[in-house]
RODO-2510 file (C-alpha; in nm, 4 decimals, decimal comma):
residues 340
     n   res          X          Y          Z
     1     x     4,0163    -0,3677    -2,7491
     2     x     3,9382    -0,5792    -2,4447
     3     x     4,0433    -0,4361    -2,1096
     4     x     4,1918    -0,6460    -1,8328
     5     x     3,8659    -0,6136    -1,6391
     6     x     3,6625    -0,7242    -1,9406
     7     x     3,8879    -1,0241    -1,9803
     8     x     3,8492    -1,1262    -1,6164
     9     x     3,4725    -1,0875    -1,6376
    10     x     3,4659    -1,2934    -1,9555
    11     x     3,6746    -1,5707    -1,8016
    12     x     3,4513    -1,5695    -1,4919
    13     x     3,1400    -1,5914    -1,7052
    14     x     3,2904    -1,8710    -1,9151
    15     x     3,3937    -2,0551    -1,5987
    16     x     3,0418    -2,0321    -1,4556
    17     x     2,8925    -2,1590    -1,7817
    18     x     3,1459    -2,4418    -1,7967
    19     x     3,0712    -2,5508    -1,4389
    20     x     2,6990    -2,5317    -1,5134
    21     x     2,7423    -2,7455    -1,8241
    22     x     2,9442    -3,0056    -1,6316
    23     x     2,6850    -3,0251    -1,3541
    24     x     2,4062    -3,0497    -1,6117
    25     x     2,5850    -3,3434    -1,7738
    26     x     2,6454    -3,5239    -1,4447
    27     x     2,2792    -3,4767    -1,3460
    28     x     2,1776    -3,7466    -1,5914
    29     x     2,4025    -3,9932    -1,4118
    30     x     2,3685    -3,8843    -1,0479
    31     x     2,2225    -3,5858    -0,8599
    32     x     2,5070    -3,5911    -0,6061
    33     x     2,7521    -3,3458    -0,7703
    34     x     2,4885    -3,0790    -0,8327
    35     x     2,3247    -3,1380    -0,4931
    36     x     2,6580    -3,0739    -0,3201
    37     x     2,7134    -2,7583    -0,5253
    38     x     2,3629    -2,6376    -0,4384
    39     x     2,4257    -2,7168    -0,0712
    40     x     2,7391    -2,5023    -0,0706
    41     x     2,5476    -2,2162    -0,2289
    42     x     2,2706    -2,2416     0,0314
    43     x     2,5301    -2,2419     0,3089
    44     x     2,6843    -1,9201     0,1792
    45     x     2,3569    -1,7367     0,1148
    46     x     2,2021    -1,8629     0,4405
    47     x     2,4889    -1,7242     0,6436
    48     x     2,4486    -1,3828     0,4787
    49     x     2,0743    -1,3793     0,5385
    50     x     2,1166    -1,4789     0,9013
    51     x     2,3718    -1,2063     0,9706
    52     x     2,1288    -0,9440     0,8427
    53     x     1,8472    -1,0874     1,0558
    54     x     2,0648    -1,1084     1,3671
    55     x     2,1359    -0,7378     1,3378
    56     x     1,7622    -0,6794     1,3832
    57     x     1,7087    -0,9460     1,6503
    58     x     1,6193    -0,8284     2,0014
    59     x     1,8512    -0,9229     2,2845
    60     x     1,5694    -1,0312     2,5193
    61     x     1,5747    -1,3910     2,4005
    62     x     1,7216    -1,7072     2,5479
    63     x     1,7978    -2,0238     2,3569
    64     x     1,9052    -2,3852     2,3815
    65     x     2,0907    -2,5510     2,0954
    66     x     2,0874    -2,9135     1,9808
    67     x     1,8071    -3,0507     2,1985
    68     x     1,7675    -3,4176     2,1036
    69     x     1,4297    -3,5123     1,9592
    70     x     1,5338    -3,8476     1,8110
    71     x     1,8147    -4,0978     1,7896
    72     x     1,9701    -3,9916     1,4586
    73     x     2,2784    -3,7741     1,4131
    74     x     2,0813    -3,4798     1,2718
    75     x     1,7769    -3,5270     1,4943
    76     x     1,8287    -3,2197     1,7094
    77     x     1,6475    -2,8891     1,7435
    78     x     1,7134    -2,5381     1,8700
    79     x     1,4653    -2,3725     2,1047
    80     x     1,4257    -1,9953     2,1422
    81     x     1,2171    -1,8265     2,4114
    82     x     1,1642    -1,4723     2,5356
    83     x     1,3221    -1,4081     2,8735
    84     x     1,0539    -1,4793     3,1307
    85     x     1,0018    -1,5368     3,4994
    86     x     1,1238    -1,8532     3,6639
    87     x     0,9080    -2,1595     3,6358
    88     x     0,6994    -2,3142     3,9069
    89     x     0,8208    -2,5064     4,2118
    90     x     0,8947    -2,8105     3,9941
    91     x     1,1174    -2,6060     3,7647
    92     x     0,8742    -2,6071     3,4739
    93     x     0,8843    -2,3010     3,2501
    94     x     0,5738    -2,0962     3,1686
    95     x     0,4053    -2,2646     2,8727
    96     x     0,4057    -2,0556     2,5584
    97     x     0,2524    -2,1045     2,2152
    98     x     0,5138    -2,2783     2,0028
    99     x     0,6154    -2,2130     1,6449
   100     x     0,8032    -2,4955     1,4731
   101     x     0,9905    -2,3370     1,1818
   102     x     1,1308    -2,5803     0,9227
   103     x     1,4210    -2,4355     0,7229
   104     x     1,4350    -2,4380     0,3449
   105     x     1,7123    -2,5415     0,1102
   106     x     1,5615    -2,7346    -0,1774
   107     x     1,5578    -3,0536     0,0339
   108     x     1,9342    -3,0801    -0,0306
   109     x     2,0699    -2,7870     0,1725
   110     x     1,9988    -2,5234     0,4342
   111     x     2,0451    -2,5465     0,8103
   112     x     1,8604    -2,4535     1,1274
   113     x     2,1501    -2,2215     1,2151
   114     x     2,0537    -2,0001     0,9208
   115     x     1,7292    -1,9193     1,1066
   116     x     1,8796    -1,7969     1,4343
   117     x     1,8106    -1,4291     1,3730
   118     x     1,4604    -1,5013     1,2430
   119     x     1,3811    -1,7274     1,5384
   120     x     1,5002    -1,4633     1,7865
   121     x     1,2748    -1,2055     1,6214
   122     x     0,9738    -1,4363     1,6502
   123     x     1,0587    -1,5486     2,0035
   124     x     1,0739    -1,1877     2,1208
   125     x     0,7090    -1,1617     2,0152
   126     x     0,6060    -1,4177     2,2764
   127     x     0,6578    -1,7573     2,1144
   128     x     0,8670    -2,0594     2,1950
   129     x     1,0299    -2,1031     1,8541
   130     x     1,1614    -2,4443     1,7536
   131     x     1,4090    -2,4840     1,4667
   132     x     1,4685    -2,8526     1,3873
   133     x     1,7480    -3,0075     1,1865
   134     x     1,6461    -3,2814     0,9476
   135     x     1,8221    -3,5115     0,7059
   136     x     1,9235    -3,3693     0,3681
   137     x     1,8918    -3,5374     0,0297
   138     x     2,0315    -3,7277    -0,1457
   139     x     2,1833    -3,8890     0,1655
   140     x     1,8325    -3,8971     0,3176
   141     x     1,5275    -3,9552     0,1020
   142     x     1,1568    -3,8841     0,1262
   143     x     0,9613    -3,9280     0,3529
   144     x     1,2329    -3,9230     0,6217
   145     x     1,2293    -3,5425     0,6771
   146     x     0,8498    -3,5486     0,7129
   147     x     0,8827    -3,8248     0,9707
   148     x     1,1507    -3,6276     1,1542
   149     x     0,9393    -3,3117     1,1804
   150     x     0,6420    -3,5208     1,2967
   151     x     0,8770    -3,6592     1,5634
   152     x     0,9644    -3,3015     1,6616
   153     x     0,5967    -3,2273     1,7234
   154     x     0,5679    -3,5518     1,9217
   155     x     0,8701    -3,4487     2,1292
   156     x     0,7094    -3,1131     2,2105
   157     x     0,3994    -3,2939     2,3304
   158     x     0,5924    -3,5367     2,5487
   159     x     0,8278    -3,2787     2,7010
   160     x     0,5950    -2,9787     2,7032
   161     x     0,6449    -2,8932     3,0705
   162     x     1,0241    -2,9032     3,0601
   163     x     1,0438    -2,7096     2,7344
   164     x     0,7785    -2,4598     2,8343
   165     x     0,5466    -2,5067     2,5388
   166     x     0,1719    -2,5502     2,5194
   167     x     0,1059    -2,8562     2,2993
   168     x    -0,2455    -2,7284     2,2241
   169     x    -0,0957    -2,4126     2,0715
   170     x     0,1587    -2,5305     1,8148
   171     x     0,2022    -2,3533     1,4814
   172     x     0,3800    -2,5562     1,2133
   173     x     0,5735    -2,3249     0,9818
   174     x     0,8450    -2,3208     0,7200
   175     x     0,9987    -2,1548     0,4195
   176     x     1,0672    -2,2843     0,0677
   177     x     1,1276    -2,6620     0,0864
   178     x     1,0670    -2,6311     0,4607
   179     x     0,7214    -2,4922     0,3839
   180     x     0,6456    -2,8024     0,1770
   181     x     0,7594    -3,0262     0,4628
   182     x     0,5604    -2,8204     0,7155
   183     x     0,2487    -2,8334     0,4969
   184     x     0,2843    -3,2085     0,4593
   185     x     0,3301    -3,2521     0,8340
   186     x     0,0114    -3,0501     0,8917
   187     x    -0,1734    -3,2736     0,6454
   188     x    -0,0311    -3,5934     0,7954
   189     x    -0,1274    -3,4963     1,1509
   190     x    -0,4760    -3,3986     1,0362
   191     x    -0,5415    -3,7189     0,8385
   192     x    -0,4377    -4,0631     0,9644
   193     x    -0,5083    -4,2228     0,6259
   194     x    -0,2724    -3,9814     0,4539
   195     x    -0,0056    -4,0502     0,7170
   196     x    -0,0329    -4,4208     0,6376
   197     x    -0,0169    -4,3508     0,2646
   198     x     0,3034    -4,1523     0,3195
   199     x     0,4555    -4,4260     0,5396
   200     x     0,4833    -4,1805     0,8274
   201     x     0,4296    -4,3078     1,1817
   202     x     0,2528    -4,0762     1,4238
   203     x     0,3083    -4,1565     1,7900
   204     x     0,0038    -4,1704     2,0124
   205     x    -0,0624    -3,8352     2,1756
   206     x     0,1177    -3,6306     1,9094
   207     x    -0,0397    -3,2825     1,9103
   208     x    -0,2262    -3,1620     1,6020
   209     x    -0,1024    -2,8143     1,5034
   210     x    -0,3406    -2,5286     1,5721
   211     x    -0,2257    -2,3438     1,2607
   212     x     0,0249    -2,3378     0,9762
   213     x     0,2446    -2,0601     0,8358
   214     x     0,3849    -2,1362     0,4914
   215     x     0,6274    -1,9136     0,3001
   216     x     0,7282    -1,9557    -0,0639
   217     x     0,6969    -2,3332    -0,0849
   218     x     0,6420    -2,5950    -0,3602
   219     x     0,3061    -2,7550    -0,2859
   220     x     0,1753    -2,8670    -0,6261
   221     x     0,4302    -3,0974    -0,7816
   222     x     0,2360    -3,1251    -1,1058
   223     x     0,3869    -2,7816    -1,1717
   224     x     0,7384    -2,9308    -1,1739
   225     x     0,7692    -3,0012    -1,5452
   226     x     1,0574    -3,0905    -1,7765
   227     x     1,2427    -2,7905    -1,9081
   228     x     1,5763    -2,6369    -1,9961
   229     x     1,7995    -2,3982    -1,8125
   230     x     1,9331    -2,3488    -1,4623
   231     x     1,5955    -2,3482    -1,2861
   232     x     1,4920    -2,6731    -1,4544
   233     x     1,8239    -2,8355    -1,3597
   234     x     1,7823    -2,7146    -1,0017
   235     x     1,4312    -2,8606    -0,9761
   236     x     1,5433    -3,1888    -1,1311
   237     x     1,8388    -3,2121    -0,8945
   238     x     1,6285    -3,1472    -0,5865
   239     x     1,3445    -3,3795    -0,6817
   240     x     1,5690    -3,6652    -0,7916
   241     x     1,7688    -3,6299    -0,4734
   242     x     1,4675    -3,6131    -0,2439
   243     x     1,2494    -3,8747    -0,4126
   244     x     1,5375    -4,1158    -0,4679
   245     x     1,4043    -4,1832    -0,8164
   246     x     1,5457    -4,0927    -1,1563
   247     x     1,1926    -4,0946    -1,2969
   248     x     1,0601    -3,8934    -1,0038
   249     x     0,7484    -3,7678    -1,1847
   250     x     0,5976    -4,1174    -1,1866
   251     x     0,7302    -4,2322    -0,8501
   252     x     0,4921    -4,3057    -0,5663
   253     x     0,6688    -4,0583    -0,3420
   254     x     0,6242    -3,7786    -0,5915
   255     x     0,2472    -3,8290    -0,5833
   256     x     0,2155    -3,8283    -0,2043
   257     x     0,4428    -3,5241    -0,1734
   258     x     0,1981    -3,3056    -0,3644
   259     x     0,0162    -3,1483    -0,0709
   260     x    -0,2577    -2,9845    -0,2792
   261     x    -0,3943    -3,3298    -0,3612
   262     x    -0,4210    -3,4334     0,0032
   263     x    -0,5699    -3,1446     0,2000
   264     x    -0,8916    -3,2103     0,3896
   265     x    -1,1305    -2,9944     0,5939
   266     x    -0,9233    -3,0956     0,9003
   267     x    -0,6169    -2,9077     0,7696
   268     x    -0,5382    -2,6309     1,0223
   269     x    -0,6022    -2,2611     0,9558
   270     x    -0,3200    -2,1429     0,7342
   271     x    -0,1288    -1,8264     0,6503
   272     x     0,0566    -1,8318     0,3177
   273     x     0,2825    -1,5828     0,1452
   274     x     0,4928    -1,5644    -0,1695
   275     x     0,6638    -1,2895    -0,3659
   276     x     0,5283    -1,1792    -0,7017
   277     x     0,8656    -1,2515    -0,8692
   278     x     0,9052    -1,5927    -0,7036
   279     x     0,9140    -1,8840    -0,9537
   280     x     0,7156    -2,0855    -0,6970
   281     x     0,4253    -1,8368    -0,6859
   282     x     0,1937    -2,0694    -0,8873
   283     x     0,2331    -2,3306    -0,6127
   284     x     0,0892    -2,0896    -0,3563
   285     x    -0,2057    -2,0086    -0,5831
   286     x    -0,2759    -2,3805    -0,6214
   287     x    -0,2516    -2,4426    -0,2459
   288     x    -0,4799    -2,1528    -0,1571
   289     x    -0,7374    -2,2796    -0,4058
   290     x    -0,7171    -2,6337    -0,2662
   291     x    -0,7506    -2,5197     0,0959
   292     x    -1,0434    -2,2898     0,0265
   293     x    -1,2170    -2,5648    -0,1685
   294     x    -1,2014    -2,7734     0,1517
   295     x    -1,3347    -2,4888     0,3663
   296     x    -1,0039    -2,4285     0,5440
   297     x    -0,9529    -2,0746     0,6768
   298     x    -0,6731    -1,9160     0,4753
   299     x    -0,5046    -1,5785     0,5116
   300     x    -0,2559    -1,4573     0,2528
   301     x     0,0152    -1,2024     0,1911
   302     x     0,0400    -1,2146    -0,1864
   303     x     0,1143    -0,9428    -0,4379
   304     x     0,0038    -0,8271    -0,7803
   305     x     0,2231    -0,9237    -1,0748
   306     x     0,3242    -0,5601    -1,1279
   307     x     0,4054    -0,4989    -0,7598
   308     x     0,7179    -0,2930    -0,7030
   309     x     0,9671    -0,3673    -0,5819
   310     x     0,9479    -0,7121    -0,7352
   311     x     0,9619    -0,9625    -0,4484
   312     x     1,1885    -1,2607    -0,5085
   313     x     1,1943    -1,6043    -0,3485
   314     x     1,2182    -1,5873     0,0328
   315     x     1,1542    -1,2113     0,0291
   316     x     1,0122    -1,2326     0,3836
   317     x     1,3613    -1,2650     0,5319
   318     x     1,4805    -0,9334     0,3839
   319     x     1,3543    -0,7008     0,6559
   320     x     1,5037    -0,4005     0,4792
   321     x     1,1894    -0,4291     0,2634
   322     x     0,8692    -0,2685     0,3908
   323     x     0,6717    -0,5593     0,2413
   324     x     0,8765    -0,8100     0,4399
   325     x     0,8284    -0,6183     0,7635
   326     x     0,4543    -0,6030     0,6994
   327     x     0,4441    -0,9770     0,6311
   328     x     0,6307    -1,0421     0,9565
   329     x     0,3626    -0,8487     1,1465
   330     x     0,0899    -1,0447     0,9668
   331     x     0,2570    -1,3760     1,0551
   332     x     0,2838    -1,2781     1,4220
   333     x    -0,0759    -1,1543     1,4393
   334     x    -0,2087    -1,4650     1,2632
   335     x    -0,0131    -1,6963     1,4953
   336     x    -0,1327    -1,5095     1,8021
   337     x    -0,4982    -1,5251     1,6984
   338     x    -0,4698    -1,8895     1,6036
   339     x    -0,3192    -1,9875     1,9390
   340     x    -0,5354    -1,7774     2,1703
***
């Protein structure tokens, strides 16, 4: 006999399957319905993650929200700095190494506000941490977010004295989709021909990052293959939304987005990490191979397949895990050495 609880669980499960089936059906017509559902899910999970990080964030950090870096509605950034002495007679702040951290969200969701706790933790270690907002798909398509993050780096170079950053010591960083954008920005700023191929304009004097920190990103888009199930629908939704193409696998944008095919020896020294239970782990393997083939210095925090506990996507933000805390220390040490 079914209990009341069993009935509620069954109805909930049926409801979830029904919603999934509806979104799957609409995906063939438009990515918008699923993209909006994914965005809501990222908003909920991002808020939870940030609350846990803020509980661990030191208090000795100051910040400025919504600094304009461009003319668009979402072209703003947050800046976090450790409390420091007053600036010089002209009011300029002491110049610190900067870490530009691009948030994830499958190109369709996420927000810079979900990184506040993480940015405070990094800033307390001696960095000026920059968290930019960028346009989300499908309202904004590739390569606009890449252009926006390039513009962020340009802004740091132009306003270095006022913001208190050293443009010669910028680390470009990101997680998940933000790691892909950060990796592409690093490649674009290291290779003018690739920037032109991507239709990204780089202002004169834009600093070239001294290093990159990439967490759990999709870098080899040949690994995004047709399939069935929730993960396949998620990938299809994100890529259709971001590329602006129904047949995204043959679109020009899809080809230029695949960072592994465009790294050169000029790509900056890079730290990469991914969990052993992360579906995107093969992307990190492919990127590491591509970078090392070009002679780029690469440091990794990767794990054996049988590592326990199994580390899921974006594990580095769960600082209740010893592995995440160790990765945080490795990121900080790598960034310090790369900007000394």
